[in-house]
C-alpha positions, 0 to 999 in steps of 0.5 A: 499499499502506498501512502501519500503524506504531508511531510511538513505535518508529519515531521512536526509530530514525528520528528526529522526522521520523516524529513530523512526518509522523504529526502531519500524517497524523493531522490530515488523517485527522481521527484526533484520539485518535491526534493527541492521543497524539503532542502534549504537552498544553503544546506550543507553536506559535511562528509569524511570524504577520506581519512584527511577529515571532514569537508563541507559543501553545498548539499544541492551542488554536491547532489546535482553537480557531483553525485548524479553527474557521476552515477545517474542510477544512484539509489539509497536505502535508509534504515534504522532512523533514530531521533537525536534531538528535536531538529536531527536524526541519524540513520544507516544508509546503503547506496548503489549505482554505476559510475561513469567508468562502468565500475559498480559503487556500493557503499554504506555508512551513517547520516545525520540530518539536521533541520533549520529554523524553517524546518527544512533540511539544513545539513546532512553529515555523512560518514562513509564506510568505504574509502575504496568507493570514494576513490572510485567516484574520484576516478569517475570524475566526481570532484571529491576533495581531500582536506589537503586540497580544500585549503 
């Protein structure tokens, strides 16, 4: 059974985990109009791109000028979402897709969603489990800066 929901209303009652689920559901469905309604224009993407540390980039730019260009068939499943505050939730993710080189990308990790004052996604912090998978994205042309090159 498919259930259409009012994401903003459900988020008010159930918390930011609803936004996290909606973020990936709309992304996987390529429903970009709805996805853009969930994500603030100035939202950030914080990630441990490699062992050198965290990088912070614009979330929308990272998704559209990076992930989708490099891996148009990307699909992510979110599991075990837990509320950690009124405005934040954390969950486990599993992503698969095909890189431009033809290499299969498979990676897992944790993701933290933080809502801004407007109730939109203001930051996602991603913990990647496989640095090999990140190297594959670099090889396929995705601009994945390390801390050394971010300065």
